[in-house]
N, C-alpha and C positions, 0 to 999 in steps of 0.2 A: 675071387677073394672071399665072397660071402660063403661059398661052399667050404673053403678052407677053415673059416672061423666056426662054422656050424658043426664041424666034426670034433671040436674041442669038448672035453668033459664039461658038464654043467657048472661045476664050481669055478673052473678057469674062465668059462664064458661069462658067468655072473660077475667075476672080478673085473674082467675087461669092460663089460658094459657099464659097470659102476664107475670105473676110471674114465671112460669116455663121457658119460653124463656129467661128471665133475669137471672135466676139461671144457666141455661145451658151456656149462654154466659159468665157469670162470671167464671164458672168452666173451660171453654175452654180458656179463657184469662189467668187464673192462670196456666193452663197446658202449654200454649205457652210461658209465661214468665219463668216458671221453665225450660223448654227445652232450651230457649235462654240463661238463666243464666248458665245452665250446659255446653252448647257449649262454652260460653265465658271462663268459668273456665277451660275447657278442652284445649282450645287454649293457655291460659296463662300457664297451666301446661306443655304443649308440648314445648313452648318456654323455660321454665325454665329447662326442661329436655334435651334441645337441640335435639329434634326430627327432623330428616331431612327426609321428605317424598320422596325426590328424591333418596336418598340412599336406602330407603325401596323398592321402585319400581325398582331401578336399579338391586339390588341383590336378588330380589324375586325369580328369576330363580334358584339361588343356593339352596334355601329352597326346591324347588320342586325336583331338581336333587339329593338332599341328599337322599330322599326316593328311588329314582331310583338306586342310588349306594348301598343302603342297600340290595336291592333285587337282586343284580347282584353278581354272584360268581366270583372268581379270573379268571376263564376260560372265562368269558364273557357271560356265559349262565345265564338264570334266575334261581332263587332258586328252583322253582317248576318243572323245567325240568329234574333235576337229583336228586332224593331223596337220593340216595346212597352218593352223595357228601355232601348233606345237613346234613345228619345224620352220618357223618364219624366217630365221636368220641363218640357215644352214651353210651359206657361203662363208659367213663370218666365223661360224663355229668350226668349220673344216679348216680354215686358215689358222685358227687358234690351236686346233688339234695338231696340225703340222708343226707349228711353232713349238708346242710342248714336246713333241717327239724329237725335234732338232735340239732343244735344250738338253734333253736327257742324253742324246747321242753325243753331242759335243762335250758335255760335262763328264760323261763316262770315259770318252776317249782321252780327254785331257788328263783326267785322274789316272788312267792307265799308263800314259806316257810318263807322268810325274812319278808314279809308283815304281815304274821300271828303272828310272834314273836314280831314284833314292835308294832302291834296293842294294845297289852296289856299295853305297856308303854305309848301309845298315848291316851288311854282311861282315863277318869277322875276317874272312880271308881276302876281301877286296877293299876294305876300309883303309883310308890313309893313316888313321890313328884311332886310338881308343876313345878319345874325347869326341871325335867326329861321329863315330858309331853310336856313342851314348846320346848325343844330341839328336841325331837323325831318328834313332829308335824312339826316343821320347816324343819327338814331333809326330811320327807315324802313330804312336799310341794315342796322342791327343786328338789327332784327326779322326781316328777310328772310334774313340770313346765318346766324343761330343756328338750328339744327334745332328743329323743334317738340317733339321728345322731350325736349330739354334744358329747354325752358320747362315741359313737363309735369312733369318731375322736380322742378323748383324749386317749382311750384305744389302738387304732392303733399306736399312737405315743409311748405309754408306752410299749406295748407288741408286736408290729409289726402286720403285716397282719396275720390273722388266726382266728380260731374259738374262741379263748379266748376273743378277743376284742368284738366280737358279743354277746357271752354269757353274759359277764359282762354288756354290754350296755342294752341288753334286760332285764336282771335281775334287774338292778337299776330302769329302767323305770317302769317295772312291779311292783316292790316294792312300788314305789310312787303311781301308779294307784290303786293297790289293798289295799294299806294301808289307803286310804282315808276312 
């Protein structure tokens, strides 16, 4: 490409170079204006949100020390210095890990079965009526749209902490996702 441009007459080449310089200058000006506008909007948003940089820099050490405290055991030693202390309740943690995997399995399987059953009512060619199709589709949209954590919080209030709340939350969200 460069060789093709260099064989042009000097006048045409000067015109092209001038047009190129102007285009690059316009692009750089637009970029600079966009950056300035972004910075102005950022400062306005910071004032609106009452951001205080002095507080941020004053308490930044707490942010760093948080990770230091996470990696320090009650005895004052680092986590990696005493693996026996670190893994002191591994039987309990393995049982809880198994329970978590079962919660996700049962919730997903239940959601898949419900989605399969509701799909027939949501489809145009298998639905018994347009009002049933409308209601089932809105129900699936609702189940898909609301985050799973919201369902989990509702079910924790209803059933208390435990696997039931997790299974139902995962099942409802999976029903909405697979029912689409």
